[in-house]
Every structure is written in structure tokens, then in C-alpha cells.
N, C-alpha and C positions, 0 to 999 in steps of 0.2 A: 303575173310573170313580170320580167326584167325586160328591159326597153335595151336592145343591144344595139340601135341604131346609134344611139348618142356616146357610145363607145371608143375612142379614137383606139384602132388598132396600133400597137406598137409594131417598130420594126421587125422584123423577123431575126435582123443578124442581133440584134440588141436582145430581144428577149433568149432569144438562141445562146446566149455568150451567159445571159444572167443566171440559166439554168444551167449549164456547164458549170459556171465556176461555183455555184452553189451546191451541186452536186459532188464536182471533186472535192470540198470541203468538208462536207458529212462524211463521205467517202475516207476522207483522210483520218477521218476521230475514226472511225470504223477500224480501218487497216491498222495503224498504229499500235493497238491493240495486239491484232494479231499478229505483226513481227515480233513485241514486247515478249508477247506469251509462248513465241517459239524460241525467242531466244535468253532472255532472263524470268520473268513471273514464276518458272516453276522453283527455283531454289528461292525466291525472297519472297513468295507468300506460300508455300509447300515445302521445307526444308526439309520436315522428318522423312520425304517421302523418297524413294530412290530416283536415280534421274529419269528414268523410264517414268515410272509413275508420277513424277512432279511433273514433267510435260504433257501426260494425257491429263492430270490437273489442273493445270493453265491451258490448256485447248477445250477444258469443260465449262470454265468461265468463258471461253471464246466461245462455244458453240450457245449460251445464254442468248446473248444477243440475238443469235436467230432465229431462238424460241420466241423472244420476245419481238419479233417483227412482225409476224402475222398479225399480234394485237396491235400493234401499232399502225397496221394497214385498216383495222378493224377501225380502231379510235379515229385515226386522222382522213380514214378513208369516208366516213361519215360526217365528217365534216366539209370533205370535200364535196360529198354528192349533196350537200343539207346549204352548203355555207357557200361555195366557193372551193377553187382552185388554190388560186394566190394565200387564203390564209394560213392553210398546210405548209405554205413552203416557208413562211415566216413561222410558227409555232415549232417543227417539226427542227429546225436549224437550231433555234434559241436551246431546246431541250440537248439535244446531240451537241452542242459544244460544250455546254454547263456541266455535263456529265463528264464528258471526255476531261476537262480542268481538273474536274475533282479527283479522276484518277489520278494524275501525275500528284495529288497532295494526299494520296492514303499511306498511312506508314505501313512500313512491312511486320511479317509476322513475328520479327525480334522485339519489336517495339510494342505492338498492341496483341501478339499471339493470332486467337482464332476471327479476331474481330476483323483482322486485316483480309483474308480471304473471303469473309461476309460481303464487306463494304466493295469490294471486286465486282464480286458478285452484282451486287444492288446498283452499280453504278454502269457496268457493263447492259445489263436489264435495260436502263433507262436510255442508254446507248441504243439500243437495237431497237427499243419502241420508238425512239425517234426516228430512224432511216426507215423502218416499215411504213411512215407516213412520206418521207420523202420522195424516193425514187415515182409515185402513185402522181403527186403533186406536181412537180417538175416535168413530168415526161407528159402529161395532158394538158399542161398548160401551152406548151410546146406543137405536141400534135393537134391539138383542137383550134390553132392558128396557122398552122400550116396549109396549104390546097393541096387539095386530095391526093394529086398524082408524084406530091412530093413529100408524103407524110413522113415515108421511111428517111430518108434524107435529115430531117430539119430535127426528128427524134433522137437521131444516131446522136448528136451534141450530148443530151444528159449522158448517153452511155458513154461516152469519151470519160468523162468525169469521174468515174470509177479508177481509172487506168492512172489520170493525172492523181487522185487522189493517193492512189497506191506509190505512183514516183514520188509524188512530196514527200509522203509519210518515210518510205526506206530512202531517199535520198539524205533524207534526215537524220534516220538511225547510221547510214554508211558514214557521214561525216561526222557525228559523233562516235562512231567507232573507230576511224581513222584518228582522231585527234585524242581522244582520251585511253587511257592505261585501260583494262576490262574491270580493274578494281574500281575505277572511276565511273564507268559506265553504269556499273552492277550498282554501287552508291546513287549515286544523283542523275546521272548522265541521261539514263533511260526517262525520267521525269519530263524532261525540256520539250521532249514530242507534243506531251499531251500537254504539258501547259500554253506550247503553242497554239495549240486550237481554239483558246480565246480571242488571239487577235482575228483569225482566219474567219471565223464566226461573225464576229463585228465588221470584217470586211464583205463577208455573204449578204449578212443582213442590210446594209447599202447600198449592195448591187441590187436586189430582189426589192427596197423599197418603193420604185421608181414602176414596176411590173402594173399592167392593168389586168381584169379579168379575162377568162376565156370567153369567147363569143359565144361558143354552144352551151358553155353551160348558161349564160343570160338566155339564150332562148326555149330552156326549158321548164314549162309551165306547168309541171307535175312530180315535181320531186318526191322522192320514195319519203317517207316518214321512217322507215329503218331500215334502210342498206343492206344492211347486212342480211336481215330476214329475207327480204327479197333475192337477192342471191344465193342463198341457202334455198329455197325453193324454187327458185328458179333455173339457178345458173350452176347449180352441184354440180354436175357433171363436166360442165365446161372447167370448172374453179379445179376441179383434181385431174383434168388433162393437162391442164396448164401447170399445175404442179410439179405432176411427175414428167412434164416435158422440158421443164426449166432444170431440172435437179439436175442432170449431166453439165449441165452450164457452170454451175456452182462448185462441182464436185473435181472440175476441172482446174478452175481458177482457184480454188484454195488448195486443191493438192501442189500444184505449181508453186503458189506464192506463199502458203502456210506451212503445211506438210514438207515439203521438200527442204528448208530451209532448217526445220528441226533437225531432219533427219541427215542433210550432208551434214551438220556441223557436228553433230554428236555422234553419226556411227561411222559417216567416211573420213571425218577430221578436216572437212576443208575450211578455210577460214571466213571467219562471217562476212568481209567485205566483197570476198569473191564471190561467195552465194547470191549477197543482195545485189552484184552488178550485175549478175548472169540473169538475175529475175528481172530485174527494172529494166534493162536491153531488151528482154522481151515484152514485155507489157507496155514499152513504150512503141514499139511496132505495130503491136495489139492496137494501141488506140490510133495510129497514126491511119491504119488501115480502116478502121473502124466507119466513116463516112462511104469509102470506097464500097463496103461490102451493103450499104443499107443503099445506094444507089443502084445497086442489084438487084435488089428485095422491091425497090420501087419498080424495076424494070421487068423483073418476071416473077414476082410473088414473095410472099412472105415463107410459107410450108416449103417450096422447093429448094431454098438457102435453110432452113432449119434441119430438113431431111439430109442434105450434105452434111450439113455440119455433123450431126449426130452421126451420120456411116464413119464420117471420118474421124472423130474421138475413138470408135470401137477399133478401126483401125491401129490404131496409134497408139494406145495404152503399153502393151506391152514393149514394143519398140523405146519410147520415153522411158521408163524404167530402166531399162535397160542400159540407154547412153548415160540417163542420172548415176547410176551406180559404179560408172568408170570416175566419179569424180573429176574428171577433164574439164574444165571450165568452158572449150568451145564444143566438144560434145554435148553437155549439159544444157547450154545454150539452144544448140538443134533441138533436140528433145523437146525441151519447154516451145520453144516456136511452134514447130507443127502441131501442139496440143493447142496454144492457145489461139494459132491461126482458125484451126477447127472449131475453137470456141467462138470467136468472133463471127463468124460467119452463121454459127447462131443469134447471138445478144444483140447484134447491129439492126436487126429489124424486130426486135420483140417489145420494143417501145412503140413502135406500131401497131403490131402484130396483136397484141393484148387489149388494146384500148377498142379496135375495130372490131374484136370479138362481143364487146358488151357494149349496150344500149348505154346511151349517153347518160340517164336518170341513177344507175348505179355502177357506170364506168370505173369510177375513183374506187370504191371499193371491193368491186370486181377485179377489173385487173391487179390491184395491188396487192390482194389478199392471195390469188394465184401466183403470182411472183415471189412473194415471202415466203410461203408453204415452200416451194420448190427451194428456197433458200435454207429449211432447218432439212429438208430431204438430203440435199447435196450440199449445203456448206457445212453445216453444223456439225454432221454426222462425218465428215472425208476425214479430215485431218486427226479423229481420235481411230477411228477404223482405221487406215491406214498407219499411225503408229503403232494399232497394237496389230497387224498383219507383216508389217513390218520387222517389229520385235521375235517374232514365230519363224523368220525365214534366215536365208542365207545372205550373201553381199547382194543379190540381186533380187528385189522385194517383188518376185513375181504374182505373189498373195494382191498386190495393192493394183496393181496392171489386170487382173481378172476380177477384181471389186470395180474398177473404174468400165472397165470393158461394161459390165452388166448393167450398170449405170446407164451407159450409153444407148444399151439394148432396149433399156425400158422405155427411155425418154424417145427412142426412133419410133418405137409403138405408139407410145400418146402422142406424138405431133403427127403420126400417120392416121390416128384416128380425130383429127380436128380438121375442121373445114378451111379452107384458103380464103382469106379476104383480098378481093383485089384490089390491086394498087389505087383504083378510082374512083372505090366503093362510095354509096353515101355515106353522111355519120354516123346514122342509126344501121348499127346492125339487127340481123334478123335474131331473136332470142334461141337460143340454142336447146334442143329437145333435152329433159332433164326429169 
């Protein structure tokens, strides 16, 4: 058994800041690919396809990152449950940062032919592998240091990281779009955000280097020998329910931040800077309100907020696609804002909710696998399904609204079957029936 008494607890502010910064950097790496897939990767890496087919192919490589994320959660979850949460933060950041820089170095189809999209696919897989480990390590290190009555609040800071990463990624693309011609951006400008990931990863490693291990992990004296096997055997029902419950959050986020970029620029003729500005403004508000929603989770419980957010998504998807189809910046922003407020009502508390559902000995694996399987269901499929549905409809993509509403209802049912975890519950959760 490790002796937790001799480990100096870090400042929660310093710990939360390091977790937020590292998560923001890793999600920057992940999001910059999504933005590039929506705007330029189709013509550069799939030039023999039609515009719509090229976008679908680019989104296909985008989806590979989500497929890799559960595998990353298994790999890094094993490390996190056997060796500690802290090593996960270092290794996952190094892997994601290296793969992202390499994407910016891949020659296009015109230079090396089919090897170009194959390399893109491999590097996107490695990105997803690293990000699959990032969330579990960052969230657990924070939530296991936090006092029981404030777990949702402190664990919400890593949840702000995706918002900051998205704003940083899209802000850089927006700045390049404003200063470069379309030809320059397509020729070399799109590579700059990927190369920048190397500097950001170095900064993240410096921030995380001084963090101490989770005291809850150090107290465990019966580590699972094969955490995944125990999760599958004991918690399989819980994993499936959390994956289905979180699918709607991914579906909403990536319909707004990825699919809408491609749809509005290609089908509606909205300029790239206008769309990026609308989406960035929405994500900025979402990130700012995340700690407030988490405070409500500490006050009223995790499950009520998740059910409320799912219901709000189900009610808002048809209005959102109607507002998007106008092509008017203010109306599009209002449509996106309603969707993202519903989204953050759920996701602000999931960083506390998921770990509380699993016992500490398999917490890193169980929570991360459930979280990232939700990404496969909601994030990998949504841009592809939405692009296909929008291609067969009129100016208003009602099919996309119907699809997102259906995902919201599925997630609502899953959340209804999950138990509540009291805001002041003890660290060890009761194993779910499975």
C-alpha cells in the first residue's frame, strides 16, 4: 500500500489550472484537425472526389480519431489504475502533440498520392489514442484532490479545456484566413496551426511536471490486475449506459463546431471568417458558464442537470437547424447558443459524475472508456450522418434536426437509468449491477 500521508497536497488552484491548460492543449490538437477537415482537407487529400464526397472522406478521417479514443482510454486507463493518474497526463500529452505536429508535415495527394490520406489516417488515430487517455487522467487527478461537496466545481475546470482548445484552434484558423488568400491558406497556411501544437505541448509538459499523484490512488492497496477485464465483468451495464448518455453531448458539440462549418460555407455560401466567428462566440459563452453549471451540480445533484440538458437538446434541435439555414450570423449564433447551453448543462457535471459511479480501483479505465465510447456514438458519426442527411434535403436540413433529436432521446433514456451520486458521497461508489 502506498503511503498517502507523506505526499504534499498541491494547491487546488494550481492543480485545476494545470489540468485545464493541458486539456485545452490536447483538445486544441484534436479540434484543429476537425476545423481543417471541414474547410480544406477534402480537396487536398481526396481531390478525385466530388466536393460532398471529399468532405465526407475528410470527416471519415476525423471520425477515426473518435474510434481510437476508447482504445486510448483502455491503454492509458490501465496505466492510470495500475501506476497512477499523473503518468497518464504526461504520456498522453506527448503522444497527441507529436501526432498533431506530424499532420502538419504530411505531403498532399498531389505529391505522394494515396500515401497522403493513409498517413493522415494513421496520425489521426494516434491523436485519438492520446486524447482517449487525457480526459481520464486530468479529471481524476482533479476530482480525487477536491473536497466531496465541491467535486463538480473543481472537476469542471478540465471541462473548460475543450472550449479553450477550440477557441485557440479556430482563432488561429480565423486569423490565417483573414491574412492569407484562399490559395495561400490551401497551399501552406493550414499547416501552421498543426506545427504550433509542438510549442503548446512543450508548455503543457512544463505545467504538469510538478503535479503530485492523486491521494485517493495512493490509498488503494488492491489494484486491479487487469482493470479492463474487471470493468467488463462487473460494470459492463454502467459503461454502456454512460456511453449512451454522453452520446448526445458529442453529437451537439460536433454538429455545431464541425458539421455546421462545412454546411454553411459549402451549401449556404457563408464566408469562412463569419462562420468561425459565430461558432467561436458560442463556445466562448459555453466555456464561461461551465463552472456555474457545475456549482448547480454540487447543489442539486448530477443526474437532474443531465436530464434537464438532454430534454433541452431534444426540444431545440429543429429550431437550431432552422436558424442555421437562414445564413444570418446573429440567427445562426442564437441557434448555436441554445444548443450549447443545453450541452453544457450536462457536460459540466460529467467530470464529477462518471468517476463517482466507479470504484477507485478501476475508476480511470471505467470512466474513460464510458466517456470515449460516447464520443464514438455521438462525435464520430454526427458529421458524416449530418452531411449525408443535409445532402438529400432542401435548404433547411430537417433530417439533421431529426437525427439529433433522436440521439437526445436515446441519451435521456440512458441518464434516466443511471443512479444519482450525491454531491457529498463517499469516494468509493457501490458497484453497479451488471
